[in-house]
NUKOLLO-579448 format. One record per residue (C-alpha): x, y, z; residue in one letter. Coordinates in Angstrom, 2 decimals, m for minus. Layout:
<rec><c1>X</c1><c2>Y</c2><c3>Z</c3><r>a</r></rec>
...
***
This chain:
<rec><c1>0.00</c1><c2>0.00</c2><c3>0.00</c3><r>m</r></rec>
<rec><c1>1.45</c1><c2>3.34</c2><c3>m1.07</c3><r>s</r></rec>
<rec><c1>1.90</c1><c2>6.03</c2><c3>1.59</c3><r>s</r></rec>
<rec><c1>0.41</c1><c2>9.45</c2><c3>1.12</c3><r>r</r></rec>
<rec><c1>3.03</c1><c2>12.18</c2><c3>1.00</c3><r>l</r></rec>
<rec><c1>2.57</c1><c2>15.76</c2><c3>2.20</c3><r>s</r></rec>
<rec><c1>5.17</c1><c2>18.05</c2><c3>0.62</c3><r>i</r></rec>
<rec><c1>5.69</c1><c2>21.25</c2><c3>2.61</c3><r>v</r></rec>
<rec><c1>7.45</c1><c2>24.11</c2><c3>0.83</c3><r>i</r></rec>
<rec><c1>8.43</c1><c2>27.17</c2><c3>2.89</c3><r>a</r></rec>
<rec><c1>8.38</c1><c2>30.02</c2><c3>0.35</c3><r>a</r></rec>
<rec><c1>10.08</c1><c2>33.26</c2><c3>1.37</c3><r>w</r></rec>
<rec><c1>12.37</c1><c2>34.28</c2><c3>m1.50</c3><r>n</r></rec>
<rec><c1>10.23</c1><c2>35.36</c2><c3>m4.46</c3><r>d</r></rec>
<rec><c1>7.52</c1><c2>34.10</c2><c3>m6.79</c3><r>a</r></rec>
<rec><c1>10.02</c1><c2>33.15</c2><c3>m9.50</c3><r>a</r></rec>
<rec><c1>11.89</c1><c2>30.84</c2><c3>m7.12</c3><r>s</r></rec>
<rec><c1>8.65</c1><c2>29.24</c2><c3>m6.01</c3><r>l</r></rec>
<rec><c1>7.55</c1><c2>28.68</c2><c3>m9.60</c3><r>e</r></rec>
<rec><c1>10.87</c1><c2>26.94</c2><c3>m10.43</c3><r>r</r></rec>
<rec><c1>10.47</c1><c2>24.77</c2><c3>m7.36</c3><r>c</r></rec>
<rec><c1>6.91</c1><c2>23.73</c2><c3>m8.18</c3><r>l</r></rec>
<rec><c1>7.68</c1><c2>23.07</c2><c3>m11.84</c3><r>r</r></rec>
<rec><c1>10.41</c1><c2>20.64</c2><c3>m10.81</c3><r>s</r></rec>
<rec><c1>7.90</c1><c2>18.40</c2><c3>m9.02</c3><r>l</r></rec>
<rec><c1>5.93</c1><c2>16.41</c2><c3>m11.57</c3><r>p</r></rec>
<rec><c1>4.26</c1><c2>13.16</c2><c3>m10.65</c3><r>g</r></rec>
<rec><c1>6.80</c1><c2>10.37</c2><c3>m11.08</c3><r>d</r></rec>
<rec><c1>4.35</c1><c2>8.47</c2><c3>m13.30</c3><r>d</r></rec>
<rec><c1>2.36</c1><c2>11.48</c2><c3>m14.46</c3><r>g</r></rec>
<rec><c1>m0.04</c1><c2>11.08</c2><c3>m11.52</c3><r>d</r></rec>
<rec><c1>0.41</c1><c2>12.48</c2><c3>m8.03</c3><r>e</r></rec>
<rec><c1>m2.32</c1><c2>10.28</c2><c3>m6.54</c3><r>g</r></rec>
<rec><c1>m3.39</c1><c2>11.43</c2><c3>m3.07</c3><r>d</r></rec>
<rec><c1>m0.16</c1><c2>13.33</c2><c3>m2.38</c3><r>d</r></rec>
<rec><c1>m0.56</c1><c2>16.95</c2><c3>m1.35</c3><r>e</r></rec>
<rec><c1>1.64</c1><c2>20.00</c2><c3>m1.82</c3><r>v</r></rec>
<rec><c1>1.38</c1><c2>22.78</c2><c3>0.76</c3><r>i</r></rec>
<rec><c1>3.13</c1><c2>26.09</c2><c3>0.11</c3><r>v</r></rec>
<rec><c1>3.48</c1><c2>28.09</c2><c3>3.33</c3><r>s</r></rec>
<rec><c1>4.57</c1><c2>31.58</c2><c3>2.37</c3><r>t</r></rec>
<rec><c1>5.09</c1><c2>35.16</c2><c3>3.52</c3><r>n</r></rec>
<rec><c1>4.97</c1><c2>36.37</c2><c3>m0.09</c3><r>l</r></rec>
<rec><c1>2.15</c1><c2>37.88</c2><c3>m2.13</c3><r>v</r></rec>
<rec><c1>1.27</c1><c2>35.05</c2><c3>m4.51</c3><r>i</r></rec>
<rec><c1>0.23</c1><c2>36.16</c2><c3>m8.02</c3><r>p</r></rec>
<rec><c1>m3.08</c1><c2>34.78</c2><c3>m9.22</c3><r>e</r></rec>
<rec><c1>m1.33</c1><c2>33.50</c2><c3>m12.33</c3><r>g</r></rec>
<rec><c1>0.90</c1><c2>31.29</c2><c3>m10.20</c3><r>l</r></rec>
<rec><c1>m2.08</c1><c2>29.90</c2><c3>m8.33</c3><r>r</r></rec>
<rec><c1>m3.77</c1><c2>29.13</c2><c3>m11.65</c3><r>a</r></rec>
<rec><c1>m0.70</c1><c2>27.23</c2><c3>m12.91</c3><r>q</r></rec>
<rec><c1>m0.77</c1><c2>24.90</c2><c3>m9.90</c3><r>f</r></rec>
<rec><c1>m4.43</c1><c2>24.34</c2><c3>m9.00</c3><r>p</r></rec>
<rec><c1>m3.67</c1><c2>21.30</c2><c3>m6.83</c3><r>r</r></rec>
<rec><c1>m1.25</c1><c2>23.22</c2><c3>m4.61</c3><r>v</r></rec>
<rec><c1>m2.59</c1><c2>24.55</c2><c3>m1.32</c3><r>r</r></rec>
<rec><c1>m1.28</c1><c2>28.02</c2><c3>m0.49</c3><r>f</r></rec>
<rec><c1>m1.10</c1><c2>29.16</c2><c3>3.13</c3><r>l</r></rec>
<rec><c1>m0.32</c1><c2>32.90</c2><c3>3.07</c3><r>v</r></rec>
<rec><c1>1.08</c1><c2>34.55</c2><c3>6.20</c3><r>h</r></rec>
<rec><c1>2.25</c1><c2>38.01</c2><c3>7.20</c3><r>a</r></rec>
<rec><c1>5.44</c1><c2>39.29</c2><c3>5.60</c3><r>a</r></rec>
<rec><c1>7.34</c1><c2>39.12</c2><c3>8.91</c3><r>a</r></rec>
<rec><c1>6.67</c1><c2>35.40</c2><c3>9.37</c3><r>t</r></rec>
<rec><c1>9.94</c1><c2>33.48</c2><c3>9.72</c3><r>t</r></rec>
<rec><c1>10.87</c1><c2>30.29</c2><c3>7.88</c3><r>v</r></rec>
<rec><c1>10.50</c1><c2>28.11</c2><c3>11.03</c3><r>p</r></rec>
<rec><c1>7.02</c1><c2>29.57</c2><c3>11.52</c3><r>e</r></rec>
<rec><c1>6.13</c1><c2>28.90</c2><c3>7.87</c3><r>l</r></rec>
<rec><c1>7.18</c1><c2>25.28</c2><c3>8.23</c3><r>r</r></rec>
<rec><c1>5.36</c1><c2>24.79</c2><c3>11.51</c3><r>s</r></rec>
<rec><c1>2.07</c1><c2>26.18</c2><c3>10.20</c3><r>a</r></rec>
<rec><c1>2.15</c1><c2>23.85</c2><c3>7.21</c3><r>a</r></rec>
<rec><c1>3.13</c1><c2>20.75</c2><c3>9.18</c3><r>v</r></rec>
<rec><c1>0.10</c1><c2>21.16</c2><c3>11.40</c3><r>f</r></rec>
<rec><c1>m2.06</c1><c2>21.26</c2><c3>8.25</c3><r>e</r></rec>
<rec><c1>m0.42</c1><c2>18.23</c2><c3>6.60</c3><r>a</r></rec>
<rec><c1>m2.47</c1><c2>15.03</c2><c3>6.35</c3><r>a</r></rec>
<rec><c1>m0.02</c1><c2>12.58</c2><c3>4.73</c3><r>g</r></rec>
<rec><c1>1.56</c1><c2>9.54</c2><c3>6.33</c3><r>d</r></rec>
<rec><c1>4.92</c1><c2>11.11</c2><c3>5.41</c3><r>i</r></rec>
<rec><c1>5.68</c1><c2>14.83</c2><c3>5.73</c3><r>v</r></rec>
<rec><c1>8.55</c1><c2>16.15</c2><c3>3.62</c3><r>a</r></rec>
<rec><c1>9.94</c1><c2>19.66</c2><c3>4.12</c3><r>i</r></rec>
<rec><c1>11.91</c1><c2>21.85</c2><c3>1.74</c3><r>t</r></rec>
<rec><c1>12.16</c1><c2>25.51</c2><c3>0.69</c3><r>e</r></rec>
<rec><c1>11.41</c1><c2>27.49</c2><c3>m2.45</c3><r>d</r></rec>
<rec><c1>15.07</c1><c2>27.94</c2><c3>m3.40</c3><r>h</r></rec>
<rec><c1>15.28</c1><c2>24.18</c2><c3>m4.06</c3><r>c</r></rec>
<rec><c1>14.47</c1><c2>22.11</c2><c3>m7.14</c3><r>r</r></rec>
<rec><c1>13.53</c1><c2>18.45</c2><c3>m6.93</c3><r>f</r></rec>
<rec><c1>15.68</c1><c2>15.77</c2><c3>m8.55</c3><r>g</r></rec>
<rec><c1>14.30</c1><c2>13.06</c2><c3>m10.80</c3><r>t</r></rec>
<rec><c1>12.13</c1><c2>10.60</c2><c3>m8.92</c3><r>g</r></rec>
<rec><c1>12.39</c1><c2>12.53</c2><c3>m5.65</c3><r>w</r></rec>
<rec><c1>8.79</c1><c2>11.84</c2><c3>m4.64</c3><r>r</r></rec>
<rec><c1>9.08</c1><c2>8.07</c2><c3>m5.10</c3><r>q</r></rec>
<rec><c1>12.51</c1><c2>7.92</c2><c3>m3.47</c3><r>h</r></rec>
<rec><c1>11.11</c1><c2>9.57</c2><c3>m0.32</c3><r>v</r></rec>
<rec><c1>8.30</c1><c2>7.04</c2><c3>m0.14</c3><r>k</r></rec>
<rec><c1>10.68</c1><c2>4.13</c2><c3>m0.65</c3><r>e</r></rec>
<rec><c1>13.03</c1><c2>5.44</c2><c3>2.03</c3><r>a</r></rec>
<rec><c1>10.17</c1><c2>5.45</c2><c3>4.54</c3><r>h</r></rec>
<rec><c1>9.35</c1><c2>1.79</c2><c3>4.04</c3><r>q</r></rec>
<rec><c1>11.83</c1><c2>1.17</c2><c3>6.85</c3><r>g</r></rec>
<rec><c1>11.42</c1><c2>2.05</c2><c3>10.51</c3><r>s</r></rec>
<rec><c1>13.29</c1><c2>5.38</c2><c3>10.52</c3><r>e</r></rec>
<rec><c1>11.19</c1><c2>8.30</c2><c3>11.75</c3><r>s</r></rec>
<rec><c1>13.25</c1><c2>11.04</c2><c3>10.04</c3><r>a</r></rec>
<rec><c1>15.24</c1><c2>10.79</c2><c3>6.81</c3><r>i</r></rec>
<rec><c1>17.38</c1><c2>13.39</c2><c3>5.08</c3><r>g</r></rec>
<rec><c1>18.52</c1><c2>13.42</c2><c3>1.47</c3><r>g</r></rec>
<rec><c1>21.33</c1><c2>15.06</c2><c3>m0.51</c3><r>p</r></rec>
<rec><c1>21.46</c1><c2>18.73</c2><c3>m1.41</c3><r>v</r></rec>
<rec><c1>23.38</c1><c2>19.52</c2><c3>m4.61</c3><r>e</r></rec>
<rec><c1>24.32</c1><c2>22.97</c2><c3>m5.93</c3><r>n</r></rec>
<rec><c1>22.59</c1><c2>24.39</c2><c3>m9.01</c3><r>a</r></rec>
<rec><c1>24.33</c1><c2>27.81</c2><c3>m8.98</c3><r>r</r></rec>
<rec><c1>27.84</c1><c2>27.05</c2><c3>m10.15</c3><r>v</r></rec>
<rec><c1>29.18</c1><c2>30.27</c2><c3>m11.71</c3><r>e</r></rec>
<rec><c1>30.03</c1><c2>32.55</c2><c3>m8.78</c3><r>h</r></rec>
<rec><c1>32.44</c1><c2>31.76</c2><c3>m5.92</c3><r>p</r></rec>
<rec><c1>30.14</c1><c2>33.37</c2><c3>m3.33</c3><r>l</r></rec>
<rec><c1>27.32</c1><c2>30.98</c2><c3>m4.25</c3><r>d</r></rec>
<rec><c1>29.69</c1><c2>28.05</c2><c3>m3.86</c3><r>w</r></rec>
<rec><c1>30.82</c1><c2>29.39</c2><c3>m0.47</c3><r>a</r></rec>
<rec><c1>27.23</c1><c2>29.60</c2><c3>0.78</c3><r>v</r></rec>
<rec><c1>26.51</c1><c2>26.14</c2><c3>m0.57</c3><r>y</r></rec>
<rec><c1>29.57</c1><c2>24.54</c2><c3>1.03</c3><r>f</r></rec>
<rec><c1>28.97</c1><c2>26.32</c2><c3>4.32</c3><r>y</r></rec>
<rec><c1>25.25</c1><c2>25.46</c2><c3>4.48</c3><r>d</r></rec>
<rec><c1>24.97</c1><c2>22.19</c2><c3>2.60</c3><r>y</r></rec>
<rec><c1>28.44</c1><c2>20.78</c2><c3>1.95</c3><r>g</r></rec>
<rec><c1>27.96</c1><c2>17.93</c2><c3>4.40</c3><r>k</r></rec>
<rec><c1>24.92</c1><c2>16.83</c2><c3>2.36</c3><r>y</r></rec>
<rec><c1>26.66</c1><c2>16.91</c2><c3>m1.02</c3><r>m</r></rec>
<rec><c1>26.82</c1><c2>13.67</c2><c3>m2.97</c3><r>l</r></rec>
<rec><c1>28.18</c1><c2>11.10</c2><c3>m2.43</c3><r>p</r></rec>
<rec><c1>26.09</c1><c2>10.67</c2><c3>0.71</c3><r>l</r></rec>
<rec><c1>26.47</c1><c2>7.55</c2><c3>2.79</c3><r>q</r></rec>
<rec><c1>23.25</c1><c2>5.81</c2><c3>3.74</c3><r>r</r></rec>
<rec><c1>22.77</c1><c2>5.33</c2><c3>7.47</c3><r>g</r></rec>
<rec><c1>22.49</c1><c2>7.03</c2><c3>10.86</c3><r>p</r></rec>
<rec><c1>23.10</c1><c2>10.76</c2><c3>11.11</c3><r>a</r></rec>
<rec><c1>23.31</c1><c2>13.42</c2><c3>13.79</c3><r>s</r></rec>
<rec><c1>21.85</c1><c2>16.16</c2><c3>11.56</c3><r>q</r></rec>
<rec><c1>19.53</c1><c2>16.55</c2><c3>8.57</c3><r>l</r></rec>
<rec><c1>19.18</c1><c2>19.51</c2><c3>6.23</c3><r>s</r></rec>
<rec><c1>15.99</c1><c2>21.54</c2><c3>6.55</c3><r>g</r></rec>
<rec><c1>16.05</c1><c2>21.79</c2><c3>2.75</c3><r>a</r></rec>
<rec><c1>15.50</c1><c2>18.05</c2><c3>2.23</c3><r>n</r></rec>
<rec><c1>14.07</c1><c2>16.17</c2><c3>5.19</c3><r>a</r></rec>
<rec><c1>11.05</c1><c2>13.88</c2><c3>5.56</c3><r>s</r></rec>
<rec><c1>9.30</c1><c2>12.41</c2><c3>8.55</c3><r>y</r></rec>
<rec><c1>6.78</c1><c2>9.77</c2><c3>9.47</c3><r>k</r></rec>
<rec><c1>3.88</c1><c2>11.96</c2><c3>10.49</c3><r>r</r></rec>
<rec><c1>2.97</c1><c2>9.89</c2><c3>13.53</c3><r>a</r></rec>
<rec><c1>6.43</c1><c2>10.34</c2><c3>15.05</c3><r>a</r></rec>
<rec><c1>6.59</c1><c2>14.01</c2><c3>14.09</c3><r>l</r></rec>
<rec><c1>3.23</c1><c2>14.86</c2><c3>15.60</c3><r>m</r></rec>
<rec><c1>4.11</c1><c2>12.99</c2><c3>18.79</c3><r>a</r></rec>
<rec><c1>6.75</c1><c2>15.71</c2><c3>19.26</c3><r>e</r></rec>
<rec><c1>4.54</c1><c2>18.60</c2><c3>18.13</c3><r>s</r></rec>
<rec><c1>5.39</c1><c2>20.65</c2><c3>21.21</c3><r>e</r></rec>
<rec><c1>8.93</c1><c2>20.94</c2><c3>19.87</c3><r>s</r></rec>
<rec><c1>7.73</c1><c2>22.91</c2><c3>16.84</c3><r>f</r></rec>
<rec><c1>4.54</c1><c2>24.60</c2><c3>18.04</c3><r>r</r></rec>
<rec><c1>6.24</c1><c2>28.02</c2><c3>17.95</c3><r>d</r></rec>
<rec><c1>8.41</c1><c2>27.31</c2><c3>14.91</c3><r>g</r></rec>
<rec><c1>10.06</c1><c2>24.35</c2><c3>13.21</c3><r>f</r></rec>
<rec><c1>13.71</c1><c2>24.80</c2><c3>14.20</c3><r>f</r></rec>
<rec><c1>15.63</c1><c2>21.75</c2><c3>12.93</c3><r>e</r></rec>
<rec><c1>18.05</c1><c2>21.41</c2><c3>15.90</c3><r>p</r></rec>
<rec><c1>15.15</c1><c2>21.34</c2><c3>18.37</c3><r>v</r></rec>
<rec><c1>12.84</c1><c2>19.05</c2><c3>16.39</c3><r>v</r></rec>
<rec><c1>15.56</c1><c2>16.64</c2><c3>15.35</c3><r>h</r></rec>
<rec><c1>16.82</c1><c2>16.48</c2><c3>18.92</c3><r>g</r></rec>
<rec><c1>13.36</c1><c2>15.55</c2><c3>20.18</c3><r>a</r></rec>
<rec><c1>12.89</c1><c2>12.92</c2><c3>17.48</c3><r>l</r></rec>
<rec><c1>16.27</c1><c2>11.28</c2><c3>17.98</c3><r>s</r></rec>
<rec><c1>15.79</c1><c2>11.05</c2><c3>21.74</c3><r>q</r></rec>
<rec><c1>12.39</c1><c2>9.36</c2><c3>21.59</c3><r>k</r></rec>
<rec><c1>12.10</c1><c2>7.71</c2><c3>18.16</c3><r>h</r></rec>
<rec><c1>15.57</c1><c2>6.49</c2><c3>17.29</c3><r>g</r></rec>
<rec><c1>18.41</c1><c2>8.01</c2><c3>15.33</c3><r>r</r></rec>
<rec><c1>18.02</c1><c2>10.22</c2><c3>12.29</c3><r>l</r></rec>
<rec><c1>18.99</c1><c2>8.68</c2><c3>8.98</c3><r>s</r></rec>
<rec><c1>20.43</c1><c2>9.73</c2><c3>5.62</c3><r>l</r></rec>
<rec><c1>19.42</c1><c2>8.31</c2><c3>2.23</c3><r>n</r></rec>
<rec><c1>21.33</c1><c2>9.19</c2><c3>m0.96</c3><r>p</r></rec>
<rec><c1>18.40</c1><c2>8.82</c2><c3>m3.38</c3><r>n</r></rec>
<rec><c1>15.94</c1><c2>11.74</c2><c3>m2.90</c3><r>p</r></rec>
<rec><c1>18.06</c1><c2>14.64</c2><c3>m4.22</c3><r>v</r></rec>
<rec><c1>17.21</c1><c2>18.33</c2><c3>m4.21</c3><r>v</r></rec>
<rec><c1>19.18</c1><c2>21.15</c2><c3>m5.86</c3><r>y</r></rec>
<rec><c1>19.93</c1><c2>24.43</c2><c3>m4.05</c3><r>h</r></rec>
<rec><c1>19.14</c1><c2>27.08</c2><c3>m6.66</c3><r>d</r></rec>
<rec><c1>19.87</c1><c2>30.56</c2><c3>m5.33</c3><r>k</r></rec>
<rec><c1>22.41</c1><c2>33.33</c2><c3>m5.89</c3><r>s</r></rec>
<rec><c1>23.55</c1><c2>35.66</c2><c3>m3.11</c3><r>y</r></rec>
<rec><c1>24.89</c1><c2>39.12</c2><c3>m2.43</c3><r>r</r></rec>
<rec><c1>27.72</c1><c2>39.25</c2><c3>0.09</c3><r>l</r></rec>
<rec><c1>25.88</c1><c2>41.41</c2><c3>2.65</c3><r>a</r></rec>
<rec><c1>22.87</c1><c2>39.08</c2><c3>2.51</c3><r>e</r></rec>
<rec><c1>24.98</c1><c2>35.95</c2><c3>2.97</c3><r>a</r></rec>
<rec><c1>27.00</c1><c2>37.41</c2><c3>5.85</c3><r>v</r></rec>
<rec><c1>23.89</c1><c2>38.65</c2><c3>7.62</c3><r>g</r></rec>
<rec><c1>22.14</c1><c2>35.32</c2><c3>7.20</c3><r>q</r></rec>
<rec><c1>25.10</c1><c2>33.46</c2><c3>8.70</c3><r>a</r></rec>
<rec><c1>25.23</c1><c2>35.82</c2><c3>11.68</c3><r>y</r></rec>
<rec><c1>21.51</c1><c2>35.69</c2><c3>12.48</c3><r>h</r></rec>
<rec><c1>21.27</c1><c2>31.92</c2><c3>12.10</c3><r>l</r></rec>
<rec><c1>24.27</c1><c2>31.45</c2><c3>14.38</c3><r>a</r></rec>
<rec><c1>23.01</c1><c2>33.82</c2><c3>17.04</c3><r>r</r></rec>
<rec><c1>19.56</c1><c2>32.18</c2><c3>17.01</c3><r>s</r></rec>
<rec><c1>21.12</c1><c2>28.72</c2><c3>17.14</c3><r>y</r></rec>
<rec><c1>23.30</c1><c2>29.62</c2><c3>20.12</c3><r>a</r></rec>
<rec><c1>20.30</c1><c2>31.05</c2><c3>21.97</c3><r>a</r></rec>
<rec><c1>18.29</c1><c2>27.88</c2><c3>21.28</c3><r>l</r></rec>
<rec><c1>21.11</c1><c2>25.73</c2><c3>22.64</c3><r>r</r></rec>
<rec><c1>21.22</c1><c2>27.59</c2><c3>25.94</c3><r>t</r></rec>
<rec><c1>17.70</c1><c2>28.89</c2><c3>26.61</c3><r>q</r></rec>
<rec><c1>16.83</c1><c2>26.06</c2><c3>29.00</c3><r>y</r></rec>
<rec><c1>20.28</c1><c2>25.50</c2><c3>30.48</c3><r>g</r></rec>
<rec><c1>22.13</c1><c2>26.91</c2><c3>33.44</c3><r>a</r></rec>
<rec><c1>23.83</c1><c2>30.30</c2><c3>33.03</c3><r>r</r></rec>
<rec><c1>27.25</c1><c2>28.78</c2><c3>33.61</c3><r>w</r></rec>
<rec><c1>26.80</c1><c2>26.69</c2><c3>30.45</c3><r>r</r></rec>
<rec><c1>26.38</c1><c2>29.88</c2><c3>28.42</c3><r>c</r></rec>
<rec><c1>29.70</c1><c2>31.16</c2><c3>29.75</c3><r>h</r></rec>
<rec><c1>31.47</c1><c2>27.88</c2><c3>29.01</c3><r>v</r></rec>
<rec><c1>30.18</c1><c2>27.85</c2><c3>25.42</c3><r>l</r></rec>
<rec><c1>31.01</c1><c2>31.53</c2><c3>24.99</c3><r>a</r></rec>
<rec><c1>34.57</c1><c2>30.90</c2><c3>26.21</c3><r>a</r></rec>
<rec><c1>35.00</c1><c2>28.25</c2><c3>23.53</c3><r>g</r></rec>
<rec><c1>33.28</c1><c2>30.22</c2><c3>20.76</c3><r>a</r></rec>
<rec><c1>36.45</c1><c2>32.03</c2><c3>19.55</c3><r>p</r></rec>
<rec><c1>37.81</c1><c2>28.62</c2><c3>18.51</c3><r>l</r></rec>
<rec><c1>34.99</c1><c2>28.48</c2><c3>15.96</c3><r>l</r></rec>
<rec><c1>36.84</c1><c2>31.05</c2><c3>13.85</c3><r>f</r></rec>
<rec><c1>39.33</c1><c2>28.23</c2><c3>13.13</c3><r>f</r></rec>
<rec><c1>37.20</c1><c2>25.10</c2><c3>13.59</c3><r>i</r></rec>
<rec><c1>34.35</c1><c2>26.01</c2><c3>11.24</c3><r>l</r></rec>
<rec><c1>36.33</c1><c2>26.68</c2><c3>8.04</c3><r>p</r></rec>
<rec><c1>38.52</c1><c2>23.64</c2><c3>8.74</c3><r>a</r></rec>
<rec><c1>35.43</c1><c2>21.49</c2><c3>9.20</c3><r>r</r></rec>
<rec><c1>33.85</c1><c2>22.66</c2><c3>5.94</c3><r>v</r></rec>
<rec><c1>37.09</c1><c2>22.12</c2><c3>4.01</c3><r>v</r></rec>
<rec><c1>37.51</c1><c2>18.61</c2><c3>5.42</c3><r>m</r></rec>
<rec><c1>33.90</c1><c2>17.71</c2><c3>4.61</c3><r>q</r></rec>
<rec><c1>34.28</c1><c2>18.79</c2><c3>1.00</c3><r>v</r></rec>
<rec><c1>37.66</c1><c2>17.14</c2><c3>0.55</c3><r>l</r></rec>
<rec><c1>36.21</c1><c2>13.88</c2><c3>1.87</c3><r>a</r></rec>
<rec><c1>33.62</c1><c2>13.95</c2><c3>m0.93</c3><r>k</r></rec>
<rec><c1>36.40</c1><c2>13.95</c2><c3>m3.57</c3><r>r</r></rec>
<rec><c1>34.40</c1><c2>16.43</c2><c3>m5.65</c3><r>r</r></rec>
<rec><c1>34.37</c1><c2>20.17</c2><c3>m6.32</c3><r>k</r></rec>
<rec><c1>37.85</c1><c2>20.83</c2><c3>m4.96</c3><r>r</r></rec>
<rec><c1>38.56</c1><c2>23.57</c2><c3>m7.51</c3><r>k</r></rec>
<rec><c1>35.32</c1><c2>25.29</c2><c3>m6.57</c3><r>e</r></rec>
<rec><c1>36.30</c1><c2>25.05</c2><c3>m2.91</c3><r>l</r></rec>
<rec><c1>39.63</c1><c2>26.72</c2><c3>m3.59</c3><r>l</r></rec>
<rec><c1>37.99</c1><c2>29.51</c2><c3>m5.63</c3><r>r</r></rec>
<rec><c1>35.48</c1><c2>30.35</c2><c3>m2.92</c3><r>c</r></rec>
<rec><c1>37.80</c1><c2>30.05</c2><c3>0.09</c3><r>l</r></rec>
<rec><c1>38.02</c1><c2>33.83</c2><c3>0.84</c3><r>p</r></rec>
<rec><c1>34.21</c1><c2>34.06</c2><c3>0.90</c3><r>y</r></rec>
<rec><c1>34.01</c1><c2>30.90</c2><c3>2.99</c3><r>l</r></rec>
<rec><c1>36.33</c1><c2>32.41</c2><c3>5.61</c3><r>l</r></rec>
<rec><c1>34.12</c1><c2>35.52</c2><c3>5.79</c3><r>v</r></rec>
<rec><c1>30.94</c1><c2>33.46</c2><c3>6.21</c3><r>l</r></rec>
<rec><c1>32.34</c1><c2>31.18</c2><c3>8.88</c3><r>t</r></rec>
<rec><c1>33.73</c1><c2>34.18</c2><c3>10.76</c3><r>a</r></rec>
<rec><c1>30.26</c1><c2>35.76</c2><c3>10.69</c3><r>s</r></rec>
<rec><c1>28.78</c1><c2>32.53</c2><c3>12.03</c3><r>w</r></rec>
<rec><c1>31.38</c1><c2>32.34</c2><c3>14.82</c3><r>a</r></rec>
<rec><c1>30.69</c1><c2>35.95</c2><c3>15.83</c3><r>w</r></rec>
<rec><c1>26.93</c1><c2>35.33</c2><c3>15.81</c3><r>g</r></rec>
<rec><c1>27.28</c1><c2>32.23</c2><c3>17.95</c3><r>e</r></rec>
<rec><c1>29.42</c1><c2>34.11</c2><c3>20.46</c3><r>l</r></rec>
<rec><c1>26.85</c1><c2>36.93</c2><c3>20.65</c3><r>r</r></rec>
<rec><c1>24.07</c1><c2>34.39</c2><c3>21.09</c3><r>g</r></rec>
<rec><c1>25.76</c1><c2>32.74</c2><c3>24.07</c3><r>y</r></rec>
<rec><c1>26.44</c1><c2>36.07</c2><c3>25.75</c3><r>l</r></rec>
<rec><c1>23.32</c1><c2>38.04</c2><c3>24.90</c3><r>g</r></rec>
<rec><c1>20.65</c1><c2>35.69</c2><c3>23.64</c3><r>g</r></rec>
<rec><c1>18.95</c1><c2>35.80</c2><c3>20.25</c3><r>a</r></rec>
<rec><c1>18.16</c1><c2>39.52</c2><c3>20.21</c3><r>g</r></rec>
<rec><c1>16.33</c1><c2>40.29</c2><c3>16.96</c3><r>s</r></rec>
<rec><c1>18.01</c1><c2>37.39</c2><c3>15.15</c3><r>s</r></rec>
<rec><c1>15.24</c1><c2>34.89</c2><c3>15.87</c3><r>r</r></rec>
<rec><c1>12.83</c1><c2>37.01</c2><c3>13.82</c3><r>s</r></rec>
<rec><c1>15.32</c1><c2>36.94</c2><c3>10.93</c3><r>r</r></rec>
<rec><c1>15.80</c1><c2>33.13</c2><c3>10.77</c3><r>w</r></rec>
<rec><c1>15.98</c1><c2>32.23</c2><c3>7.08</c3><r>r</r></rec>
***
């Protein structure tokens, strides 16, 4: 018996990105069956786009709604046995829908797939890709994982909804994945359901995004812990200026692909990882500030 799939797309970039994303998701056999596609967005959706995709359900929110809030709202509306989450800057690889369903024939509650890069011309775009998604670049080894990418993750709905308190105020991957792994077994990676990251960046945008994500992440890590833990993490945060770029470089080198691209983008990569390290340090010392409202 085939499982019903709910595909949640958090759309926050622009209508053109969303259209590319939706066009890349045909039915694998020309028929989507009972699967549903839910676009949760803080954009104004043109009527022409709605008309092109009459089977897509659009949930439109206020412009200030964050990506975690967009995800959360759609997950609570999803009805499928499997809930898959991605974002509008992604395109689906061939057979993605069927690969997700096949991956969930096992017992794993949460499965992540590869994220490949579709913007290959500019070094800054490669730097953002390596920094955000390099660990999920092909080849991807099937098996247990400590992290999954929010751009290509799917869940058994029963397990996900059992932990609904972890995403009631926003679907933050570190929090949700932590709750799932503690109570429903380890997260898992599967190399077959591929998505392509398809977005170009300006330097100020990329640096700001790294900073705000890092500061929000640090605040999430420490919001329920003792104050001394914040100081311990803050004391170690300066090491991130060296650890983060080294980690990204080692991850990419281990893939035995895209080494020339890594070399070309290295100056940008150092800037982005420095911004992340500074954001994480600020988050440990001063909390999220306004960064939580700018989670993208």
